[in-house]
N, C-alpha and C positions, 0 to 999 in steps of 0.2 A: 201488816206485820204484827204478829203477837208477841208482845214483850212479857206479858205476865201471864203464863198458862193457869196459874191457879186463880186469878180472878175472872178469866173466862169460864173455867170450870164451875166456879160458884155461881156466875151469871146463867148458865145453861142449866145449872142443878134448880135454880129458883124458877126460871122460865118453865121449865118441865113440871115443876110442882103446881104452879100457877095455872097453866094450860092443861088441864085434865083432858084426857080423850073421851070423846063422847061416841061410845060404840054404837048406840041406838041410831044417833043422828048421821054417823058415817055409813052406816048399812041403809040408811034410807036413802042418802045422796047415791051410794052405790047402785042401788036397785033402780032407781030413777034414770040414771045413766045408762045402765044395760038395757031398761026398757026403750029408751031413746035410741040406743044402738040397733036394736033388733027394729023398731019402727023404721029406722033408715036403712035396713037390709044389710048391715056392716058386720053382725054377729048372728048365726055361726058364719063365717067366711066361706064363700063357696070354693070347693077344691083346696081346702088350707094345707094339704099335703103335696100340693102339686109344686115340683122343682126341688122338693126337700133332699133328693140325692145329691144334686148339685151344691145345695148349701152344706151338706155334710163333707163334701169333698173341699169345698173352699175352707171350712172350718179346720179339716183335717191338715190342709197344705199350710194354712196360716199358723197354727199350733204345732206343727212338725210331727204329726202323729203318723207313724208307718202303717201301711195297708188299708189306706182310706181311698187310694185312687184304682 
């Protein structure tokens, strides 16, 4: 349980300052993961829109949207 919010916020601020984002490194990692997924034939997904009508109906029912059924 957090008792002193200001101490936590100061810690987070310092951590973010110290841990700068390395965009170039992150893009390299992303590209390697994408390449691997393609080699494994996971991207692009075959028939990726198959069953989307049912998903839309479920989402509408869950969220209480009228006119989706």
